[in-house]
N, C-alpha and C positions, 0 to 999 in steps of 0.2 A: 675489908670494905663495905660501904653502904651505899645502897641503891633504895629507889622508890619509884614508884608511879604517881605522878600528878595529876590532878583535875580537880575539878569543880566538887562532884556528888561520887565518891567512889566506894557506896555502900555495898556494892553487887561484884566488885573486883574480885577475878581469880588469880591475878597477877603473882600475888605473895606467896600461894602454893605453889606455881609454876616454878618461880625462882628458888624455891627452897629444895624444891627436889633436884633442880640442877646442882645447887651447893652440896646436897645430899651426894649425888651422884660422884662429884669430883671431890669432895672431903674438902670442900671451902666453907674456912670458920666466917662466912659474909653474912648482910642482914638483906632485906628487899621491906621496904614499908610502904604504907599508904601516906600520902600529904596533900590532904585535901585543901586547896586555896583559894579563898573566895574571892570572886570576878575583881572586885575593886583593888585586892593587892596583886593582882595579876596584871592588871593594866597599869597600877602604879609602879613600884620598884619590890620585887621581890629575889633580886638577885643574890644578896646574902645568903637567903632561905637556899635556895638551888645549889651555890657553891658547899654546902655544908654534906652534898653526897657525890660520891665517886662517878656516879652515873644514874640517868634515870629514863623511864619512860613517860611520855605526853600521852594522856587523851584528850577527846573532847571535852570542853570547847576551846582548848590551848595551845593546839596543833601548829595554829598559825600564831597566834599570840605570843608564845614562846620565842619566837627567831629573832626578836629584838634585843633577848640578851644574848645571843650569838656572836661568836668570835667570827665564825664561820660553818658554812652547811655544805655537806656533800651534793655533787651535781645531780644526782637523782633526787635529793631530797627538795633542791632548788627549782628541777623542772617541775615537782609536782606540786610546790609550793604547800608543804605540810613538813612538820618534823615529828617523829613518834618516840625518838632514841637521843639522848645527850651525853656527852661524855664529858668530865671535867679533866681536863688537860694542864695541871698548874695552875689552876686559877683560872683557866678560861676554857668556855664550854662550845663546844662545837656539835653540830646537828646531823641525823642521818634519818631516813625512812626505812622501816623494815615490813611496813605493811604490803609493798608487793612481792616481796619475798614470801611473804606468811600468805598472801592470796594464790601466789601462782602454787604452790606448794599443796593449798588445800583443792586444787582442782587437778594437779596431779595423782595426789593421794585416792582422790574419787575417780580418778579415769576420765576426767571432764577434758576434751581437746580445745585449745584455741585457736590454733592455724586454721586459717581458712572458714573461721565459725563466725555467724552474725551474732551479737550481744547488745543487749540493752540495758543499762544499769539507771535503777531507780534510785533518785537524790542528786545531790549536786554539791557537797560537803566535802570536807576533806577526806573520809573515805573513799568517796566516788573517784578523788583524783588519782589515788593510789591506785586501787581498780581500772581504770581508764589507763593510766600511763603501763602498764605492765600489759593489758591485752593489746593496745597497739603494738607495743615494742616487741611483743613474740607472734605477730602476724595474724590479728583477729581480722575476718574478710572488712566487717563492718562493726562500729561501735557507737550507739546512741546512747544519750542520757536523756530519760524521761524526767522533764520537770513541770510544776503547776506554774512556774513564773511563764511571762512572755516572753523568750529569748529566741532571736532570731538567729544566732549561730547554726551551721549545717550539721555539726553533730548534735542538736537538742530535739528532744520531738516531744510535744505535748501528750499528755493523757489522752486526750481526744482521738489523736491519729493511732497512739499505741492499741488501741482497741482494733485496728485494722492492719496493725503490723504483726508479721511474722518471722521469727528468729529461733536460732538454735539455742542461746542461754541467757535466761533473764536473773539479774543481781540486784538484789535488795542491798544497798548501802546506807537507806534510812534505819531509824531508831523505832519505826513501828512496829510493835510487837513485841516490843524489849522489857524484860521485867523493870519496874510490874508491872506494866500495862501491857498484861499479855491480853491473848484473845483477839486482837486487831491484825489484819493483814491489810498492808500498802496497796493492793490490787485486789479485784476479786477475779471469780471464776473465769469469765470472757476473754481477760489479760492471759492467765496464764495457761488456758487452753492452748495459745497461740505459739508456745513454748516447748520445747523437749525435755528440756533440763532447768532446775530453779536452783539457784544459790541464793542462800540468806545467811550473811557476814554476821549478824544477831548470834549469840552464843547462849545467852540465856534467858528464856527457856532454848535447850537444846532441840526441841520440837515445835516450832513456832507455827501460828495460824497459817501461813504463808505456804510454809511446809505439808502442812496437813491439807491442804486445796490440793497441792501438787499433787502428791501421791493419791490422792482420792480422784484425782483425773487422769494416772496413770503415768504419770511423770517422775523423772529420775529427780531425786531432793536432795540437797546438800546443806548441812547446817554449817554453822561458823567456828566451833570450836577449836576446830584443829587447826585455821588458822590463827586464833590465839597464842596456841601452842608454837607454832613454827616462828611467827614473828618474834616472839619472846626468844627462842633458841638463837636466831640473828640478832636481835640485840647484845644474849651474851656473847656471841661471837665477836661483836664490836670490841665490848667493853674488854673482854680475856685476848685478844688479837689472836684466838685459835678457833679451828673447827670444832664444833660439836657432832658428840658420836650420833649419828642419823637415827641409830635406835631408841635413843632418848626421848627424840620426840614422839615417837609411837605409844612410847611406856607412861611418859606422863601423860600423854592423852587418855590411855587407858585409866589411869588412876583418878583421874578429873570425873569420867564420864562414871567410874564405879561409885567416887563420893556425892557427885550427882544424884546418882539413882538410888543410892541409899537414901539421901535426903527427900528425894521428888517422887520415889518409886518409879520401876520400869522391870524390864523383862530381861530375860537370860533366853539367846536362841541358839539351838545347837543345830549346826549343819554338818554335813558329810556324805560320803554317798550311802546308798541305800544297805543297811543290816550291818551298819557300822556300831549301832549301839546307842543310839540318840534317846529310843524309848525307854530301854531298862536303863541307863544311866540317868536319864532327865528325871524318870520319878524318884529314884533316888535321892537326886540334888534336892528337888521340892520339897520330899519329905524333911529333910534337915535343913531346910530354909522355912519350911511352912508356908509355902507359895502354893499356888495352882500349878497340876502339871497340865497341858494340853498336847496330844497329838495332833499336828496339822492335819494328817488324812482324814482321822476322825472327825474333824471339826469340818472340814470339806464335806464329810458326809452327810453331816447333819444340816448344815445350812442349804446344801444342794437338794437333798433327799433323794439321792442315789447313791450306789455304790463307785468306789474309785476305778472297778474295770468297766462299769456302765460310762462313766463321764470319758474314760479314754475310747471308748466303743464308737461314741461321736466325735473323737478327735483329739489329741492332746492339746492342740490350743484351748479347746472347750475347759479342759481340765484345768490348764493354766490361770484363764478368767477367774474360775471359779479358787483356784489359788492365792492369785493376788486378793482378791474381795476376801478370803477368810485371812489374810496376812494383814489387810488395812485394820479389820474389825478387832484382831487380835493387837495392833500396836497400838489400840485407842485405850487398852486395858495396862494394868501394872499387876507386878508382881506374879509375871507368871513365868514358868520353865518350859520351851517350845520346843519340841521335837518335830522340826521342819521335815518338809519330803527332801528327798536327794536331789532334785530340781529347782528347788525353791530360789536359788542363788542365780539361777539361768537370768532372771527378769530385774533391770536393773532398779525398777518401782520396789520390787520386794526387800532389796538389800536396802534400799534408801528406808524404806519403815521399818527396818530390824537395825539399823544404824542408830537412828535417829530416838528411837525409845527404848532400847534396850544395847547390850553387848552380845557380840555374834561370837561364838566360840565353834572352831571348826574341830570334830574330834579325828583323832588321826589313827586309822588303823590298818593294820597291815592287809592288803589287797588277798593276801594266799589265805589269811584267817577268815575273810569274810568269803570267798569261795569255798572255802572248807565246809559251811554250812548254812548257805544261803537258800531261800526256798523259792524256787521261780516261778512255783505254782501260784503264789499270791502276788505276782510283780507283774504287773501289763507290760511293762518295758522289756521285760525276760522271758517274754513267751519263746524267744529262740535259742532259750540257753544259757549257759554261766557267759559262753564268749560274749554275748552282748553288753555284760556287766563290765568285761574287762574294758570293749571297746568306749563304752558311757564313762567311765572312770576315767578315762586317759584323755576324752574330749572335754571333762569339767576338772581336770585337776587343778589346772592354773587358775580357775575360778574360784573354785575353792580357798585357796589360797590367799588371793588377792581381793577377796571380798571379807575375809572373817578381821575379828579385832585380837584374837587369842588364838594360840593352837594347842589343845591338848592330846598328847598320847593316850593311846588307849591298847593297852593286851589284856586277855581273857583273863590270863592268872592272877592281874592285878587289878579288878573293877575297884576296890575300893580306894585305891591312891587314885585312879581317873576320877571317882566322884569327888573327891576331895581337891584336886586340883581344880575341879567346876565350880566347886564353892568360894576356892578362894577368888575366883573372879569378880565376884561381887561382895564376900565380907572377909 
């Protein structure tokens, strides 16, 4: 079977890598190409070219323009007014839109609620329509579209009024900040500060300027790469008429992040309960990769000028604020192996910074092994004894697993295998 993505300029497309991994996973001898079509051809007649493929994806600026070639479209695509997936059924083309599915799964993956929350969408193009559609369908309390044009509809809001608007989630669907025009943000700090969560569906770069502003202000920040993978898997479900293994989406996302970080530079963040071995293993991983190792607690002491014990004496929140400051600074750097503190994953902003600038690896170690050799004297949170560690672990366990990209098992008698497994995450 032959598939492709069509668009005007597609030099940055990751779609071939995504679909190749699908074909490899299911042992299919199929291909997925990039097909650039000049605007004059799309506006003219390129149906013969499109019929060469068994199915294809459509990207901007052709999500609306392709519809003239279709024999039919799904109800969802019709309501949105845009198509991003097309099936060739015996010489007739039928259109669908998998972007709503991709966006919803991006939010689910990053634990961003829709129901009863207020959203503002930046941009009013085809991507905005898909986002708007799924937010309304899933029960958002309010959805506004920020536009620089003078639009009078109830759902539109000017950028001047946006400065005074306070909401739960801000979603960027504009191409501002996308490769190669990186380093730009569609809005400034005065707008970002009015929201709790910032979502940017741009996926290249992974860590956009908008998201850097968000984490600097302590906001939860979500990039668009997972949406790209999820919507692609939904396209395959339509083409193949069968469900995709849910674990495949995460696996492909991890592979894309690994390839991206190998090319652009990034970090490995080791998470896990205190005394699970993040420092010992992290140092060995750093030596193998020829990267710099950073113990987050030591870095916090360096920038704060105080010991961890002194910071906790002022209150745990004081320590957590310094921890977030440290994570922000480290996320701006590259080629680091960072052993995080046991509670670094408790704040959404810390998780955002790690996921946007690297791969999060949870070191899984048996609690009984940790309890057998943990030193409570050097741990401010364990001043009441080892029983406190059990309580802390139980309260954080779900959070450790839900915030990591990869789980690596660690056992004392096979430390070299653990280190090797962590190295595989990036190499």
